[in-house]
C-alpha positions as CSV (number, residue, x, y, z in Angstrom):
1,M,-294.0,73.5,109.2
2,T,-290.6,73.8,111.0
3,V,-288.3,76.1,112.7
4,P,-285.2,77.1,110.6
5,L,-282.8,74.3,109.8
6,L,-279.5,76.1,110.7
7,A,-278.7,78.7,113.2
8,D,-276.0,81.3,114.2
9,D,-274.6,83.1,117.2
10,A,-276.2,86.3,115.8
11,R,-272.9,88.1,116.1
12,L,-274.4,91.0,114.2
13,A,-277.7,92.5,115.4
14,A,-280.2,93.3,112.7
15,S,-279.7,97.0,113.3
16,D,-276.0,96.8,112.4
17,R,-276.6,95.2,109.1
18,R,-275.6,97.3,106.0
19,W,-277.9,97.1,103.0
20,I,-276.1,97.3,99.6
21,G,-277.9,98.2,96.4
22,V,-281.5,98.5,97.7
23,G,-283.8,99.5,94.9
24,R,-281.4,98.2,92.3
25,S,-283.0,98.2,89.0
26,S,-281.1,95.5,87.4
27,A,-279.1,92.3,88.3
28,S,-275.7,93.8,87.8
29,A,-272.9,92.6,90.1
30,P,-273.6,94.2,93.6
31,K,-271.1,95.9,95.7
32,Q,-269.6,93.7,98.3
33,E,-268.4,94.7,101.8
34,A,-266.9,92.4,104.3
35,V,-267.2,91.9,108.0
36,R,-264.1,90.4,109.6
37,D,-263.5,88.4,112.8
38,A,-262.1,90.1,115.9
39,T,-258.5,89.8,114.8
40,G,-259.3,91.6,111.5
41,G,-258.1,88.6,109.5
42,T,-260.6,85.9,108.4
43,V,-263.7,87.2,106.5
44,V,-266.9,85.7,108.1
45,H,-269.7,87.8,106.7
46,M,-270.4,89.9,103.6
47,T,-273.3,92.3,104.1
48,A,-276.8,91.9,102.9
49,E,-277.6,92.9,99.3
50,M,-280.6,93.2,97.1
51,V,-280.9,92.3,93.5
52,R,-283.9,92.7,91.1
53,T,-285.3,89.8,89.1
54,A,-286.4,90.0,85.5
55,D,-290.0,90.2,86.4
56,G,-289.4,93.1,88.8
57,R,-289.3,91.4,92.1
58,D,-286.5,92.1,94.8
59,L,-284.5,89.4,96.3
60,C,-282.4,89.9,99.4
61,F,-279.4,87.8,100.0
62,E,-276.3,87.5,102.2
63,Q,-273.0,85.9,102.0
64,W,-270.9,84.2,104.7
65,G,-267.4,82.7,104.8
66,Q,-264.6,83.3,102.3
67,P,-265.4,85.8,99.3
68,D,-263.3,83.6,97.0
69,G,-264.3,80.3,98.5
70,F,-266.2,77.5,97.0
71,P,-269.8,78.7,96.4
72,V,-272.6,77.0,98.3
73,F,-276.2,78.1,98.0
74,A,-278.0,77.2,101.3
75,L,-281.7,77.3,101.1
76,H,-283.6,77.8,104.2
77,G,-286.4,75.9,105.8
78,T,-290.0,76.6,106.4
79,P,-290.5,79.2,107.8
80,G,-287.1,80.8,107.4
81,C,-285.1,83.5,106.0
82,R,-281.5,84.5,104.8
83,L,-280.3,84.8,108.5
84,N,-280.5,81.0,109.0
85,R,-276.9,79.7,108.8
86,I,-274.4,77.6,110.6
87,P,-273.6,78.8,114.1
88,D,-269.9,79.3,113.6
89,D,-269.0,82.2,111.2
90,A,-265.3,81.7,111.6
91,G,-265.8,77.9,111.2
92,V,-267.7,78.4,107.9
93,A,-264.8,80.6,106.7
94,A,-262.3,77.8,107.7
95,T,-264.0,75.3,105.5
96,G,-263.3,77.4,102.5
97,A,-266.9,77.9,101.7
98,R,-268.6,81.0,100.3
99,V,-272.2,80.4,101.6
100,I,-275.0,82.4,99.9
101,T,-278.3,82.5,101.7
102,Y,-281.5,84.5,100.4
103,D,-285.0,85.2,101.5
104,R,-287.5,83.1,99.4
105,P,-290.2,85.2,98.0
106,G,-292.5,86.6,100.7
107,Y,-290.0,86.1,103.5
108,G,-287.7,88.8,105.0
109,Q,-287.0,91.5,102.4
110,S,-287.8,89.6,99.3
111,S,-290.9,90.4,97.2
112,R,-293.8,88.0,97.4
113,R,-294.5,85.8,94.5
114,R,-298.0,84.6,94.9
115,G,-298.8,81.2,93.4
116,R,-295.2,80.2,93.1
117,Q,-294.1,76.5,92.6
118,V,-291.2,74.9,94.1
119,V,-289.4,74.9,90.7
120,D,-289.7,78.8,90.6
121,C,-286.7,79.1,93.0
122,V,-284.4,78.1,90.2
123,A,-284.7,81.4,88.3
124,D,-284.1,83.3,91.7
125,V,-281.0,81.3,92.3
126,V,-279.8,81.9,88.8
127,T,-280.5,85.7,89.3
128,I,-278.3,85.9,92.3
129,A,-275.7,83.6,91.0
130,D,-275.4,85.7,87.7
131,A,-275.3,88.9,89.7
132,L,-272.3,87.5,91.7
133,G,-270.6,86.1,88.7
134,I,-270.8,82.6,90.0
135,S,-271.0,80.0,87.2
136,Q,-271.0,76.8,89.2
137,F,-271.9,75.9,92.7
138,A,-273.2,73.4,95.2
139,V,-276.7,73.6,96.6
140,T,-278.1,72.4,99.9
141,G,-281.5,72.8,101.5
142,G,-283.0,71.6,104.7
143,S,-286.6,70.7,105.6
144,G,-288.7,73.2,103.4
145,G,-285.5,74.2,101.6
146,G,-284.9,70.4,100.5
147,P,-287.5,70.3,97.7
148,H,-286.0,73.6,96.5
149,A,-282.5,72.4,96.5
150,L,-283.8,69.3,94.4
151,A,-285.4,71.6,92.0
152,V,-282.1,73.6,91.4
153,A,-280.2,70.3,91.0
154,A,-282.8,69.1,88.5
155,R,-282.9,72.2,86.3
156,L,-279.3,73.5,86.4
157,P,-277.2,70.3,85.6
158,D,-274.6,72.5,84.0
159,R,-274.1,74.8,87.0
160,V,-274.8,72.5,90.1
161,I,-271.7,70.5,90.9
162,R,-273.5,68.6,93.8
163,A,-276.5,68.9,95.9
164,R,-278.0,67.9,99.3
165,C,-281.5,67.5,100.5
166,F,-281.5,67.4,104.3
167,V,-284.8,66.2,106.0
168,G,-286.7,67.4,103.0
169,V,-290.4,66.7,102.3
170,A,-291.4,64.5,99.5
171,P,-293.9,65.6,96.8
172,Y,-297.6,65.6,97.6
173,P,-299.1,63.2,96.8
174,A,-296.4,60.6,96.3
175,E,-297.3,57.2,95.1
176,G,-296.6,54.7,97.8
177,L,-296.3,57.3,100.6
178,D,-298.8,58.1,103.3
179,W,-297.7,61.8,103.4
180,L,-299.0,62.8,106.8
181,A,-298.1,59.6,108.6
182,G,-295.8,60.1,111.4
183,M,-296.0,63.8,111.4
184,D,-296.6,65.7,114.6
185,A,-300.3,66.6,115.2
186,E,-299.4,70.3,114.9
187,N,-297.8,69.7,111.5
188,V,-300.8,67.7,110.3
189,K,-303.0,70.6,111.4
190,E,-300.9,73.1,109.4
191,F,-301.0,71.1,106.2
192,G,-304.8,70.7,106.6
193,W,-305.0,74.4,106.5
194,A,-302.9,74.4,103.4
195,L,-305.1,71.9,101.7
196,G,-308.1,74.2,102.6
197,G,-306.6,77.0,100.4
198,E,-304.8,80.3,100.7
199,D,-307.5,82.2,102.6
200,V,-307.7,79.6,105.3
201,L,-303.9,79.1,105.6
202,A,-303.2,82.9,105.5
203,G,-305.5,83.6,108.4
204,E,-304.0,80.7,110.5
205,L,-300.4,81.4,109.8
206,D,-300.9,85.1,110.4
207,R,-301.8,84.1,114.0
208,E,-299.1,81.5,114.2
209,S,-296.3,83.7,113.0
210,A,-297.2,86.4,115.5
211,A,-297.3,83.9,118.3
212,M,-293.9,82.5,117.2
213,V,-292.3,86.0,117.3
214,T,-293.7,86.4,120.9
215,K,-292.4,83.1,122.0
216,V,-289.0,83.7,120.5
217,A,-288.7,87.0,122.3
218,A,-289.6,85.4,125.7
219,D,-287.7,82.1,125.3
220,A,-286.2,81.2,122.1
221,S,-285.9,77.5,122.9
222,K,-289.7,77.5,123.0
223,A,-290.2,78.7,119.3
224,L,-292.5,75.8,118.6
225,G,-294.2,75.8,121.9
226,D,-294.7,72.8,124.4
227,E,-297.4,71.1,122.3
228,W,-294.9,69.7,119.8
229,Q,-293.8,66.2,120.5
230,L,-290.2,66.8,119.4
231,A,-287.3,64.2,119.6
232,E,-285.0,65.0,122.5
233,A,-282.2,65.6,120.1
234,D,-284.2,68.4,118.6
235,R,-285.0,69.9,122.1
236,A,-281.3,69.9,122.8
237,V,-280.6,71.8,119.6
238,L,-283.3,74.4,120.3
239,A,-281.8,74.9,123.9
240,N,-278.3,75.6,122.4
241,P,-277.5,79.3,123.3
242,M,-276.1,80.1,119.8
243,V,-279.2,78.6,118.2
244,M,-281.4,80.6,120.6
245,A,-279.5,83.9,119.8
246,V,-280.1,83.4,116.0
247,M,-283.8,82.5,116.5
248,R,-284.2,85.8,118.1
249,E,-282.8,87.5,115.2
250,A,-284.2,85.4,112.3
251,I,-287.7,84.8,113.4
252,P,-288.9,88.5,113.4
253,Q,-287.1,88.8,110.0
254,C,-289.0,85.8,108.5
255,F,-292.2,87.6,109.1
256,A,-291.0,91.3,108.5
257,H,-293.8,91.8,105.8
258,G,-296.3,89.2,107.1
259,P,-296.7,85.4,106.9
260,W,-296.7,85.3,103.0
261,G,-293.5,83.3,102.6
262,W,-294.7,80.7,104.9
263,V,-298.1,80.6,103.2
264,D,-296.6,80.2,99.8
265,D,-294.2,77.5,100.9
266,D,-296.9,75.4,102.3
267,L,-299.3,75.7,99.3
268,A,-296.3,74.9,97.0
269,F,-295.5,71.8,99.0
270,V,-299.1,70.4,98.6
271,S,-299.3,71.4,94.9
272,P,-297.4,70.2,91.9
273,W,-293.8,71.1,92.3
274,G,-293.2,71.9,88.5
275,F,-290.5,69.3,88.1
276,D,-289.9,65.6,88.8
277,V,-287.1,64.5,91.1
278,S,-286.4,61.7,88.3
279,E,-284.9,64.6,86.2
280,I,-281.8,64.9,88.5
281,T,-278.6,63.9,86.9
282,V,-276.1,65.5,89.3
283,P,-274.8,63.9,92.4
284,V,-277.3,64.4,95.4
285,E,-277.2,63.3,98.9
286,V,-280.5,62.6,100.8
287,H,-280.3,62.9,104.5
288,Y,-283.0,62.1,107.0
289,G,-283.4,61.5,110.7
290,S,-285.1,58.3,112.1
291,K,-286.8,60.3,114.9
292,D,-288.0,63.2,113.0
293,V,-291.7,64.1,113.6
294,L,-291.6,67.3,111.4
295,V,-290.5,65.5,108.2
296,P,-290.9,61.8,108.9
297,A,-288.3,59.4,107.8
298,T,-290.7,57.9,105.4
299,H,-290.3,61.1,103.3
300,G,-286.6,60.6,103.2
301,E,-287.0,56.9,102.3
302,W,-289.2,57.9,99.4
303,L,-286.8,60.5,98.2
304,A,-283.9,58.1,98.6
305,A,-285.8,55.6,96.4
306,H,-286.7,58.1,93.7
307,V,-283.8,60.5,93.3
308,P,-281.6,58.8,90.7
309,N,-278.4,57.5,92.2
310,A,-278.8,59.3,95.5
311,T,-276.3,58.8,98.2
312,V,-278.4,58.2,101.4
313,V,-277.5,59.2,104.9
314,V,-279.7,57.9,107.7
315,N,-279.2,59.8,111.0
316,H,-280.2,57.2,113.5
317,E,-281.7,58.4,116.7
318,Q,-281.7,61.9,115.4
319,G,-284.6,64.2,114.7
320,H,-285.0,67.2,112.5
321,M,-282.3,69.6,113.4
322,P,-278.5,69.1,113.2
323,T,-276.3,70.2,116.0
324,P,-274.1,73.2,115.2
325,E,-271.1,71.0,115.0
326,A,-272.9,68.4,112.6
327,A,-274.0,71.3,110.3
328,L,-270.5,72.6,110.1
329,E,-269.1,69.2,109.3
330,M,-271.8,68.7,106.6
331,L,-270.7,72.0,105.0
332,R,-267.1,71.0,105.1
333,A,-267.9,67.7,103.3
334,L,-270.0,69.4,100.8
335,V,-267.0,71.8,100.0
336,N,-264.5,69.0,99.9
337,N,-266.8,66.5,98.2
338,D,-266.1,64.0,101.1
């Protein structure tokens, strides 16, 4: 559906990552280790960790920023993984944020949960938050992470302080919305596979994911290929050296155990989500780009009209992907409730 929403400078190579609590049999608070900046001062990254869910699945997550900072769950796009994050680790720490990212089931190192609905992410977020001793937090999600962020906001009103949905898709089908209108032809083709069922989709995305890994290794700015009719703003983001570096790191990890996270995301988007956005009672921002061809502006307009009391931000002349600077500023605003 999309490339990952946020990116990073890939300061740590995947081979340098330390894995804490692999094979953990319970969701007890995992050990934390910190990676500091070049001066040895500011904490910018807390190492990858695993936690086990009540139904026996493993979830892999990472933390970024300040260990005692304001907690923000950042839910990655589709396809994506826990390595998708804002491309300025020290800048993230300077916002006072403690950002938690995790591999949705089937991505990266998280166990697959076949047949999952969008709403099923709520229990996974709770598992991680409880393991870390976090009682309240903000949640943000971009693109494919947008509906998941809305689900968390809807079902955890006592724990979610505020939420943001950035270029998120609307439910399928949605009354009054031509769901595929305005999407790039490549996206329309992908969702056609999803509507054809798991067997069709899995075969196609197995091929697509392998091609994406090859493209990223050769030229990370071409992750989507030349056939996509992206906005110029999006092409500029993809050509950013920091974004390219993390694409080389993150994309292979997305598909470390096959295309199943991507498969299950797409199937979940075109199936009942398991909740209704009208349930949401916490403060929510809905952001969308007027030039977006991955998740067209009409999806953002629909969500803006149906999420109760939403604060709506229209990014005029922008596409699907924020610049690194804009992503950092949005995080700062989320932390400070600006």
